[in-house]
C-alpha positions, 0 to 999 in steps of 0.5 A: 927853439925860437919860433920866427917868420919875420919876427921871433915869436917865442923862445923855449928849450928843446924838450926831445918833442915836437911842438904841438903848435907853432907861432908865425908862418911866411914873410920869413926875415932871419937877421932877428934869429942872428941877432939873438945868436950874437947875444951871447947865449947860444953857441949855434944855430940850426934853422929849418926853412924853405929858404926864403928868408930876406936879405941879409943885414946882420952877420955872425962869426958863430957856426950856423946851419941852414937846412932847407926842405926839397922844395925850397930855394936854391941854396947857391941864393943862401950864400953868406948865411953859413952852412947850407944844406938842402934835403932832397926827395 
């Protein structure tokens, strides 16, 4: 798990439980996550987001999936970031 808004606040392994507290919120920039993915430690990226993620400046060839909340950004504006799905109410 990587907690990120405009920067990555912390990373840790997923232990099967939802964290009690998270760092950050708002002002999202996905590029630091893509840079972390590109470093080679990770093989893919799943992002839970509202879709307001800033301008893309970093690319990757690794699989990515963005899950956008039902009240979030239109997924058409997220093309080029990888696979995108939007949760329906």
